[in-house]
N, C-alpha and C positions, 0 to 999 in steps of 0.2 A: 325419548325413545330408548327402550330397553335393548341392551346389547350384551354379548357374552365376553366382551373385551377383558373385563376384570378376571373372570373365571379362567380364560385362556392365559392371561398374563400370570396369574398365580400358579397355574399348572406348570409353567416354565420357570417358576421361581424368579420372576423378574420384578423389579421395582417399577413404579410408574416412570421414574426418571430413566431407567435403563431402556424400557420399551420406547419411551418418547425419543430417546437418542437414536435408537435403531431405526425409527420411522421419520427422523428429522422433524420432530413435532415438539411443541412446547409442552412441558410436563403439566402445566396448569390447564391447558386445553384438554389433555388426556384425562385429568382428574374430573373436569366438568362433564366430559362425555360419560365417564364411568358412573358419576353421580346423577346422570340423566338431566343435567342442567343444560348441556349443549348436545347438539346432534352431529354425528360424524358425517362428513361429506362423502360422496361416492368414491372419490380417489382414496380417501383414508380407509374406507371399508375394503376396497380392492387391495390396498397395501397390507392391511391386517390379515385378509384371507390368504394372501401369498406368504406372509410371515409365519402364520400359524398352520399353514397347509390345510385349511378348511375352506368351505364355500362361503361366499358372501352371505348367502341365506342363513347359514349356520351362525355367523357373527351377529346377524340381525334378528335371531329367534324366528326366522321364517321357515326353518327346517330343523328337524331333530337329529338327522344323520349328519355326520361330519364327512361330507364329500371331500375327498382329497383334491386340492387345487391342481396338483400335477395330473390327476386323472381328467379333470375338467379341461386342462390345457391340451392334453393329448387328444381329447374329443374334438376340441376346436381345431387343432392342427389337422385331424382327419378330414373334417368338413372343408377346411381351407384347401387341402390337396384335391378333394373332389371338385371344388369350385374351380380351381386352376385347370384341372383336367377338362372340365366342361367348357371353360373359356377357350382352351387350346383347340378343342374340337370345333367349336363355333367359329373360330377365326380361320379354320381351314376350309370352311364352306364358302361357296361363291355367293355373290349378293342375292341371287334369287333363292338359294337354299337358306340363307340367313333370314330373309323375309318370311319364308315358309315356317321356319323355326320360330320366329317372333310371333306369327299368327297362332301357331300351335300353342305356344306358352300362354298367350293372351286368352285363348279359349280354355286352356286348362285352369287358369287362375280366375276366369270369369270376369275379366276386365276388358273394356272396350278398346283402349289404346294404351300401350305400354310406353311408347316414345312420343 
């Protein structure tokens, strides 16, 4: 699997050993990944995207734009806040209102039974 790990590492002027140390990773594992002998797992891709402040898609050559991980995190936090607000409103409803809300959501999603 082709990755941009080596390019990102060289941009930061880091040796394989230095990057591996920062990620609590074995240097030989990093070397194998850079040489496309091994495949990085999802956790490593996530750690790399945070370390280099790019998206996981960018690390994996699935995107050409370097989406900033902080921007992605801010977007996730926005949606999490919205989710919490909706849950708070739902919890304030009485049981009949909650059931009506459930039915409405099921109809909107086109599913027969949510619970």
